[in-house]
mmCIF entry with sequence, helices, sheets and N, C-alpha, C, O atoms, coordinates in Angstrom:
data_MODEL
# 
_entry.id   MODEL 
# 
_entity.id                         1 
_entity.type                       polymer 
_entity.pdbx_number_of_molecules   1 
# 
_entity_poly.entity_id                      1 
_entity_poly.type                           'polypeptide(L)' 
_entity_poly.nstd_linkage                   no 
_entity_poly.nstd_monomer                   no 
_entity_poly.pdbx_seq_one_letter_code       GFGSLFKFLAKKVAKTVAKQAAKQGAKYIANKQTE 
_entity_poly.pdbx_seq_one_letter_code_can   GFGSLFKFLAKKVAKTVAKQAAKQGAKYIANKQTE 
_entity_poly.pdbx_strand_id                 A 
# 
loop_
_entity_poly_seq.entity_id 
_entity_poly_seq.num 
_entity_poly_seq.mon_id 
_entity_poly_seq.hetero 
1 1  GLY n 
1 2  PHE n 
1 3  GLY n 
1 4  SER n 
1 5  LEU n 
1 6  PHE n 
1 7  LYS n 
1 8  PHE n 
1 9  LEU n 
1 10 ALA n 
1 11 LYS n 
1 12 LYS n 
1 13 VAL n 
1 14 ALA n 
1 15 LYS n 
1 16 THR n 
1 17 VAL n 
1 18 ALA n 
1 19 LYS n 
1 20 GLN n 
1 21 ALA n 
1 22 ALA n 
1 23 LYS n 
1 24 GLN n 
1 25 GLY n 
1 26 ALA n 
1 27 LYS n 
1 28 TYR n 
1 29 ILE n 
1 30 ALA n 
1 31 ASN n 
1 32 LYS n 
1 33 GLN n 
1 34 THR n 
1 35 GLU n 
# 
_struct_asym.id          A 
_struct_asym.entity_id   1 
# 
_struct_conf.conf_type_id            HELX_P 
_struct_conf.id                      HELX_P1 
_struct_conf.pdbx_PDB_helix_id       AA1 
_struct_conf.beg_label_comp_id       PHE 
_struct_conf.beg_label_asym_id       A 
_struct_conf.beg_label_seq_id        2 
_struct_conf.pdbx_beg_PDB_ins_code   ? 
_struct_conf.end_label_comp_id       THR 
_struct_conf.end_label_asym_id       A 
_struct_conf.end_label_seq_id        34 
_struct_conf.pdbx_end_PDB_ins_code   ? 
_struct_conf.beg_auth_comp_id        PHE 
_struct_conf.beg_auth_asym_id        A 
_struct_conf.beg_auth_seq_id         2 
_struct_conf.end_auth_comp_id        THR 
_struct_conf.end_auth_asym_id        A 
_struct_conf.end_auth_seq_id         34 
_struct_conf.pdbx_PDB_helix_class    1 
_struct_conf.details                 ? 
_struct_conf.pdbx_PDB_helix_length   33 
# 
_struct_conf_type.id          HELX_P 
_struct_conf_type.criteria    ? 
_struct_conf_type.reference   ? 
# 
loop_
_atom_site.group_PDB 
_atom_site.id 
_atom_site.type_symbol 
_atom_site.label_atom_id 
_atom_site.label_alt_id 
_atom_site.label_comp_id 
_atom_site.label_asym_id 
_atom_site.label_entity_id 
_atom_site.label_seq_id 
_atom_site.pdbx_PDB_ins_code 
_atom_site.Cartn_x 
_atom_site.Cartn_y 
_atom_site.Cartn_z 
_atom_site.occupancy 
_atom_site.B_iso_or_equiv 
_atom_site.pdbx_formal_charge 
_atom_site.auth_seq_id 
_atom_site.auth_comp_id 
_atom_site.auth_asym_id 
_atom_site.auth_atom_id 
_atom_site.pdbx_PDB_model_num 
ATOM 1   N N  . GLY A 1 1  ? -21.119 -4.647  -10.179 1.00 0.00 ? 1  GLY A N  1 
ATOM 2   C CA . GLY A 1 1  ? -21.282 -5.993  -10.791 1.00 0.00 ? 1  GLY A CA 1 
ATOM 3   C C  . GLY A 1 1  ? -21.428 -7.072  -9.734  1.00 0.00 ? 1  GLY A C  1 
ATOM 4   O O  . GLY A 1 1  ? -21.404 -6.841  -8.525  1.00 0.00 ? 1  GLY A O  1 
ATOM 5   N N  . PHE A 1 2  ? -21.580 -8.268  -10.283 1.00 0.00 ? 2  PHE A N  1 
ATOM 6   C CA . PHE A 1 2  ? -21.808 -9.440  -9.384  1.00 0.00 ? 2  PHE A CA 1 
ATOM 7   C C  . PHE A 1 2  ? -20.573 -9.606  -8.487  1.00 0.00 ? 2  PHE A C  1 
ATOM 8   O O  . PHE A 1 2  ? -20.728 -9.882  -7.297  1.00 0.00 ? 2  PHE A O  1 
ATOM 9   N N  . GLY A 1 3  ? -19.394 -9.453  -9.002  1.00 0.00 ? 3  GLY A N  1 
ATOM 10  C CA . GLY A 1 3  ? -18.225 -9.665  -8.130  1.00 0.00 ? 3  GLY A CA 1 
ATOM 11  C C  . GLY A 1 3  ? -18.192 -8.790  -6.958  1.00 0.00 ? 3  GLY A C  1 
ATOM 12  O O  . GLY A 1 3  ? -17.859 -9.281  -5.879  1.00 0.00 ? 3  GLY A O  1 
ATOM 13  N N  . SER A 1 4  ? -18.500 -7.554  -7.042  1.00 0.00 ? 4  SER A N  1 
ATOM 14  C CA . SER A 1 4  ? -18.465 -6.651  -5.901  1.00 0.00 ? 4  SER A CA 1 
ATOM 15  C C  . SER A 1 4  ? -19.519 -6.949  -4.984  1.00 0.00 ? 4  SER A C  1 
ATOM 16  O O  . SER A 1 4  ? -19.334 -6.775  -3.779  1.00 0.00 ? 4  SER A O  1 
ATOM 17  N N  . LEU A 1 5  ? -20.656 -7.399  -5.443  1.00 0.00 ? 5  LEU A N  1 
ATOM 18  C CA . LEU A 1 5  ? -21.816 -7.820  -4.517  1.00 0.00 ? 5  LEU A CA 1 
ATOM 19  C C  . LEU A 1 5  ? -21.308 -9.054  -3.703  1.00 0.00 ? 5  LEU A C  1 
ATOM 20  O O  . LEU A 1 5  ? -21.482 -9.117  -2.486  1.00 0.00 ? 5  LEU A O  1 
ATOM 21  N N  . PHE A 1 6  ? -20.715 -9.974  -4.371  1.00 0.00 ? 6  PHE A N  1 
ATOM 22  C CA . PHE A 1 6  ? -20.213 -11.150 -3.718  1.00 0.00 ? 6  PHE A CA 1 
ATOM 23  C C  . PHE A 1 6  ? -19.171 -10.860 -2.666  1.00 0.00 ? 6  PHE A C  1 
ATOM 24  O O  . PHE A 1 6  ? -19.145 -11.458 -1.590  1.00 0.00 ? 6  PHE A O  1 
ATOM 25  N N  . LYS A 1 7  ? -18.313 -9.921  -3.013  1.00 0.00 ? 7  LYS A N  1 
ATOM 26  C CA . LYS A 1 7  ? -17.270 -9.505  -2.037  1.00 0.00 ? 7  LYS A CA 1 
ATOM 27  C C  . LYS A 1 7  ? -17.885 -8.847  -0.829  1.00 0.00 ? 7  LYS A C  1 
ATOM 28  O O  . LYS A 1 7  ? -17.464 -9.063  0.307   1.00 0.00 ? 7  LYS A O  1 
ATOM 29  N N  . PHE A 1 8  ? -18.930 -8.008  -1.107  1.00 0.00 ? 8  PHE A N  1 
ATOM 30  C CA . PHE A 1 8  ? -19.645 -7.319  -0.028  1.00 0.00 ? 8  PHE A CA 1 
ATOM 31  C C  . PHE A 1 8  ? -20.252 -8.378  0.941   1.00 0.00 ? 8  PHE A C  1 
ATOM 32  O O  . PHE A 1 8  ? -20.097 -8.291  2.159   1.00 0.00 ? 8  PHE A O  1 
ATOM 33  N N  . LEU A 1 9  ? -20.925 -9.346  0.364   1.00 0.00 ? 9  LEU A N  1 
ATOM 34  C CA . LEU A 1 9  ? -21.637 -10.393 1.162   1.00 0.00 ? 9  LEU A CA 1 
ATOM 35  C C  . LEU A 1 9  ? -20.561 -11.179 1.947   1.00 0.00 ? 9  LEU A C  1 
ATOM 36  O O  . LEU A 1 9  ? -20.738 -11.452 3.135   1.00 0.00 ? 9  LEU A O  1 
ATOM 37  N N  . ALA A 1 10 ? -19.505 -11.520 1.311   1.00 0.00 ? 10 ALA A N  1 
ATOM 38  C CA . ALA A 1 10 ? -18.464 -12.330 1.955   1.00 0.00 ? 10 ALA A CA 1 
ATOM 39  C C  . ALA A 1 10 ? -17.923 -11.567 3.148   1.00 0.00 ? 10 ALA A C  1 
ATOM 40  O O  . ALA A 1 10 ? -17.720 -12.126 4.227   1.00 0.00 ? 10 ALA A O  1 
ATOM 41  N N  . LYS A 1 11 ? -17.689 -10.255 2.929   1.00 0.00 ? 11 LYS A N  1 
ATOM 42  C CA . LYS A 1 11 ? -17.202 -9.441  4.125   1.00 0.00 ? 11 LYS A CA 1 
ATOM 43  C C  . LYS A 1 11 ? -18.174 -9.435  5.289   1.00 0.00 ? 11 LYS A C  1 
ATOM 44  O O  . LYS A 1 11 ? -17.806 -9.583  6.454   1.00 0.00 ? 11 LYS A O  1 
ATOM 45  N N  . LYS A 1 12 ? -19.448 -9.255  4.913   1.00 0.00 ? 12 LYS A N  1 
ATOM 46  C CA . LYS A 1 12 ? -20.519 -9.289  5.978   1.00 0.00 ? 12 LYS A CA 1 
ATOM 47  C C  . LYS A 1 12 ? -20.526 -10.556 6.746   1.00 0.00 ? 12 LYS A C  1 
ATOM 48  O O  . LYS A 1 12 ? -20.558 -10.557 7.977   1.00 0.00 ? 12 LYS A O  1 
ATOM 49  N N  . VAL A 1 13 ? -20.495 -11.679 6.001   1.00 0.00 ? 13 VAL A N  1 
ATOM 50  C CA . VAL A 1 13 ? -20.521 -13.028 6.607   1.00 0.00 ? 13 VAL A CA 1 
ATOM 51  C C  . VAL A 1 13 ? -19.236 -13.187 7.492   1.00 0.00 ? 13 VAL A C  1 
ATOM 52  O O  . VAL A 1 13 ? -19.324 -13.650 8.629   1.00 0.00 ? 13 VAL A O  1 
ATOM 53  N N  . ALA A 1 14 ? -18.094 -12.813 6.973   1.00 0.00 ? 14 ALA A N  1 
ATOM 54  C CA . ALA A 1 14 ? -16.859 -12.943 7.704   1.00 0.00 ? 14 ALA A CA 1 
ATOM 55  C C  . ALA A 1 14 ? -16.934 -12.168 9.011   1.00 0.00 ? 14 ALA A C  1 
ATOM 56  O O  . ALA A 1 14 ? -16.468 -12.647 10.045  1.00 0.00 ? 14 ALA A O  1 
ATOM 57  N N  . LYS A 1 15 ? -17.507 -10.996 8.973   1.00 0.00 ? 15 LYS A N  1 
ATOM 58  C CA . LYS A 1 15 ? -17.627 -10.175 10.181  1.00 0.00 ? 15 LYS A CA 1 
ATOM 59  C C  . LYS A 1 15 ? -18.503 -10.831 11.217  1.00 0.00 ? 15 LYS A C  1 
ATOM 60  O O  . LYS A 1 15 ? -18.183 -10.883 12.404  1.00 0.00 ? 15 LYS A O  1 
ATOM 61  N N  . THR A 1 16 ? -19.665 -11.350 10.708  1.00 0.00 ? 16 THR A N  1 
ATOM 62  C CA . THR A 1 16 ? -20.628 -12.013 11.578  1.00 0.00 ? 16 THR A CA 1 
ATOM 63  C C  . THR A 1 16 ? -19.985 -13.258 12.232  1.00 0.00 ? 16 THR A C  1 
ATOM 64  O O  . THR A 1 16 ? -20.092 -13.463 13.441  1.00 0.00 ? 16 THR A O  1 
ATOM 65  N N  . VAL A 1 17 ? -19.321 -14.074 11.406  1.00 0.00 ? 17 VAL A N  1 
ATOM 66  C CA . VAL A 1 17 ? -18.693 -15.226 11.906  1.00 0.00 ? 17 VAL A CA 1 
ATOM 67  C C  . VAL A 1 17 ? -17.614 -14.918 12.959  1.00 0.00 ? 17 VAL A C  1 
ATOM 68  O O  . VAL A 1 17 ? -17.466 -15.612 13.965  1.00 0.00 ? 17 VAL A O  1 
ATOM 69  N N  . ALA A 1 18 ? -16.876 -13.849 12.673  1.00 0.00 ? 18 ALA A N  1 
ATOM 70  C CA . ALA A 1 18 ? -15.815 -13.437 13.590  1.00 0.00 ? 18 ALA A CA 1 
ATOM 71  C C  . ALA A 1 18 ? -16.392 -12.977 14.991  1.00 0.00 ? 18 ALA A C  1 
ATOM 72  O O  . ALA A 1 18 ? -15.839 -13.222 16.063  1.00 0.00 ? 18 ALA A O  1 
ATOM 73  N N  . LYS A 1 19 ? -17.521 -12.310 14.845  1.00 0.00 ? 19 LYS A N  1 
ATOM 74  C CA . LYS A 1 19 ? -18.215 -11.894 16.069  1.00 0.00 ? 19 LYS A CA 1 
ATOM 75  C C  . LYS A 1 19 ? -18.663 -13.064 16.887  1.00 0.00 ? 19 LYS A C  1 
ATOM 76  O O  . LYS A 1 19 ? -18.465 -13.116 18.101  1.00 0.00 ? 19 LYS A O  1 
ATOM 77  N N  . GLN A 1 20 ? -19.271 -14.009 16.204  1.00 0.00 ? 20 GLN A N  1 
ATOM 78  C CA . GLN A 1 20 ? -19.749 -15.213 16.858  1.00 0.00 ? 20 GLN A CA 1 
ATOM 79  C C  . GLN A 1 20 ? -18.623 -16.008 17.480  1.00 0.00 ? 20 GLN A C  1 
ATOM 80  O O  . GLN A 1 20 ? -18.738 -16.511 18.598  1.00 0.00 ? 20 GLN A O  1 
ATOM 81  N N  . ALA A 1 21 ? -17.535 -16.115 16.742  1.00 0.00 ? 21 ALA A N  1 
ATOM 82  C CA . ALA A 1 21 ? -16.388 -16.868 17.225  1.00 0.00 ? 21 ALA A CA 1 
ATOM 83  C C  . ALA A 1 21 ? -15.826 -16.104 18.466  1.00 0.00 ? 21 ALA A C  1 
ATOM 84  O O  . ALA A 1 21 ? -15.440 -16.754 19.438  1.00 0.00 ? 21 ALA A O  1 
ATOM 85  N N  . ALA A 1 22 ? -15.774 -14.814 18.456  1.00 0.00 ? 22 ALA A N  1 
ATOM 86  C CA . ALA A 1 22 ? -15.287 -14.089 19.567  1.00 0.00 ? 22 ALA A CA 1 
ATOM 87  C C  . ALA A 1 22 ? -16.115 -14.292 20.832  1.00 0.00 ? 22 ALA A C  1 
ATOM 88  O O  . ALA A 1 22 ? -15.607 -14.444 21.943  1.00 0.00 ? 22 ALA A O  1 
ATOM 89  N N  . LYS A 1 23 ? -17.460 -14.284 20.578  1.00 0.00 ? 23 LYS A N  1 
ATOM 90  C CA . LYS A 1 23 ? -18.427 -14.583 21.728  1.00 0.00 ? 23 LYS A CA 1 
ATOM 91  C C  . LYS A 1 23 ? -18.160 -15.994 22.290  1.00 0.00 ? 23 LYS A C  1 
ATOM 92  O O  . LYS A 1 23 ? -17.992 -16.179 23.495  1.00 0.00 ? 23 LYS A O  1 
ATOM 93  N N  . GLN A 1 24 ? -18.129 -16.935 21.418  1.00 0.00 ? 24 GLN A N  1 
ATOM 94  C CA . GLN A 1 24 ? -17.894 -18.307 21.851  1.00 0.00 ? 24 GLN A CA 1 
ATOM 95  C C  . GLN A 1 24 ? -16.543 -18.461 22.584  1.00 0.00 ? 24 GLN A C  1 
ATOM 96  O O  . GLN A 1 24 ? -16.456 -19.129 23.614  1.00 0.00 ? 24 GLN A O  1 
ATOM 97  N N  . GLY A 1 25 ? -15.514 -17.836 22.036  1.00 0.00 ? 25 GLY A N  1 
ATOM 98  C CA . GLY A 1 25 ? -14.172 -17.862 22.661  1.00 0.00 ? 25 GLY A CA 1 
ATOM 99  C C  . GLY A 1 25 ? -14.227 -17.245 24.061  1.00 0.00 ? 25 GLY A C  1 
ATOM 100 O O  . GLY A 1 25 ? -13.654 -17.778 25.011  1.00 0.00 ? 25 GLY A O  1 
ATOM 101 N N  . ALA A 1 26 ? -14.895 -16.163 24.165  1.00 0.00 ? 26 ALA A N  1 
ATOM 102 C CA . ALA A 1 26 ? -14.958 -15.504 25.527  1.00 0.00 ? 26 ALA A CA 1 
ATOM 103 C C  . ALA A 1 26 ? -15.676 -16.353 26.464  1.00 0.00 ? 26 ALA A C  1 
ATOM 104 O O  . ALA A 1 26 ? -15.278 -16.499 27.620  1.00 0.00 ? 26 ALA A O  1 
ATOM 105 N N  . LYS A 1 27 ? -16.788 -16.956 25.980  1.00 0.00 ? 27 LYS A N  1 
ATOM 106 C CA . LYS A 1 27 ? -17.538 -17.901 26.870  1.00 0.00 ? 27 LYS A CA 1 
ATOM 107 C C  . LYS A 1 27 ? -16.662 -19.054 27.378  1.00 0.00 ? 27 LYS A C  1 
ATOM 108 O O  . LYS A 1 27 ? -16.632 -19.421 28.553  1.00 0.00 ? 27 LYS A O  1 
ATOM 109 N N  . TYR A 1 28 ? -15.951 -19.589 26.371  1.00 0.00 ? 28 TYR A N  1 
ATOM 110 C CA . TYR A 1 28 ? -15.087 -20.797 26.648  1.00 0.00 ? 28 TYR A CA 1 
ATOM 111 C C  . TYR A 1 28 ? -13.987 -20.447 27.688  1.00 0.00 ? 28 TYR A C  1 
ATOM 112 O O  . TYR A 1 28 ? -13.686 -21.234 28.584  1.00 0.00 ? 28 TYR A O  1 
ATOM 113 N N  . ILE A 1 29 ? -13.413 -19.256 27.535  1.00 0.00 ? 29 ILE A N  1 
ATOM 114 C CA . ILE A 1 29 ? -12.351 -18.806 28.405  1.00 0.00 ? 29 ILE A CA 1 
ATOM 115 C C  . ILE A 1 29 ? -12.932 -18.576 29.809  1.00 0.00 ? 29 ILE A C  1 
ATOM 116 O O  . ILE A 1 29 ? -12.324 -18.962 30.808  1.00 0.00 ? 29 ILE A O  1 
ATOM 117 N N  . ALA A 1 30 ? -14.045 -17.981 29.872  1.00 0.00 ? 30 ALA A N  1 
ATOM 118 C CA . ALA A 1 30 ? -14.763 -17.662 31.166  1.00 0.00 ? 30 ALA A CA 1 
ATOM 119 C C  . ALA A 1 30 ? -15.031 -18.999 31.821  1.00 0.00 ? 30 ALA A C  1 
ATOM 120 O O  . ALA A 1 30 ? -14.777 -19.135 33.018  1.00 0.00 ? 30 ALA A O  1 
ATOM 121 N N  . ASN A 1 31 ? -15.527 -19.991 31.111  1.00 0.00 ? 31 ASN A N  1 
ATOM 122 C CA . ASN A 1 31 ? -15.852 -21.280 31.727  1.00 0.00 ? 31 ASN A CA 1 
ATOM 123 C C  . ASN A 1 31 ? -14.642 -21.952 32.252  1.00 0.00 ? 31 ASN A C  1 
ATOM 124 O O  . ASN A 1 31 ? -14.684 -22.559 33.322  1.00 0.00 ? 31 ASN A O  1 
ATOM 125 N N  . LYS A 1 32 ? -13.498 -21.859 31.496  1.00 0.00 ? 32 LYS A N  1 
ATOM 126 C CA . LYS A 1 32 ? -12.265 -22.459 31.923  1.00 0.00 ? 32 LYS A CA 1 
ATOM 127 C C  . LYS A 1 32 ? -11.715 -21.841 33.222  1.00 0.00 ? 32 LYS A C  1 
ATOM 128 O O  . LYS A 1 32 ? -11.144 -22.508 34.085  1.00 0.00 ? 32 LYS A O  1 
ATOM 129 N N  . GLN A 1 33 ? -11.932 -20.510 33.296  1.00 0.00 ? 33 GLN A N  1 
ATOM 130 C CA . GLN A 1 33 ? -11.391 -19.839 34.497  1.00 0.00 ? 33 GLN A CA 1 
ATOM 131 C C  . GLN A 1 33 ? -12.204 -20.124 35.772  1.00 0.00 ? 33 GLN A C  1 
ATOM 132 O O  . GLN A 1 33 ? -11.680 -20.040 36.883  1.00 0.00 ? 33 GLN A O  1 
ATOM 133 N N  . THR A 1 34 ? -13.484 -20.462 35.594  1.00 0.00 ? 34 THR A N  1 
ATOM 134 C CA . THR A 1 34 ? -14.350 -20.704 36.780  1.00 0.00 ? 34 THR A CA 1 
ATOM 135 C C  . THR A 1 34 ? -14.155 -22.076 37.330  1.00 0.00 ? 34 THR A C  1 
ATOM 136 O O  . THR A 1 34 ? -14.531 -22.345 38.470  1.00 0.00 ? 34 THR A O  1 
ATOM 137 N N  . GLU A 1 35 ? -13.570 -22.967 36.543  1.00 0.00 ? 35 GLU A N  1 
ATOM 138 C CA . GLU A 1 35 ? -13.393 -24.356 36.935  1.00 0.00 ? 35 GLU A CA 1 
ATOM 139 C C  . GLU A 1 35 ? -12.477 -24.469 38.147  1.00 0.00 ? 35 GLU A C  1 
ATOM 140 O O  . GLU A 1 35 ? -12.212 -25.574 38.621  1.00 0.00 ? 35 GLU A O  1 
# 
Protein backbone atom coordinates (compact mmCIF):
# COMPACT_ATOMS: atom_id res chain seq x y z
CA GLY A 1 0.00 0.00 0.00
CA PHE A 2 0.85 3.66 0.06
CA GLY A 3 2.09 3.54 3.65
CA SER A 4 4.74 0.93 2.95
CA LEU A 5 5.93 2.80 -0.13
CA PHE A 6 6.24 5.97 1.92
CA LYS A 7 8.18 4.12 4.62
CA PHE A 8 10.49 2.66 1.97
CA LEU A 9 11.18 6.09 0.48
CA ALA A 10 11.68 7.63 3.91
CA LYS A 11 14.26 4.96 4.73
CA LYS A 12 16.11 5.57 1.46
CA VAL A 13 16.17 9.31 2.03
CA ALA A 14 17.31 8.88 5.63
CA LYS A 15 20.17 6.63 4.50
CA THR A 16 21.25 9.09 1.83
CA VAL A 17 21.11 12.01 4.24
CA ALA A 18 23.08 10.04 6.83
CA LYS A 19 25.75 9.22 4.24
CA GLN A 20 26.02 12.86 3.18
CA ALA A 21 26.19 13.99 6.80
CA ALA A 22 28.94 11.47 7.53
CA LYS A 23 30.92 12.73 4.53
CA GLN A 24 30.51 16.35 5.60
CA GLY A 25 31.43 15.47 9.18
CA ALA A 26 34.58 13.65 8.11
CA LYS A 27 35.57 16.60 5.94
CA TYR A 28 34.94 19.02 8.79
CA ILE A 29 37.01 16.96 11.23
CA ALA A 30 39.85 16.62 8.71
CA ASN A 31 39.86 20.37 8.16
CA LYS A 32 39.92 21.03 11.90
CA GLN A 33 42.88 18.70 12.36
CA THR A 34 44.98 20.30 9.62
CA GLU A 35 44.63 23.80 11.09
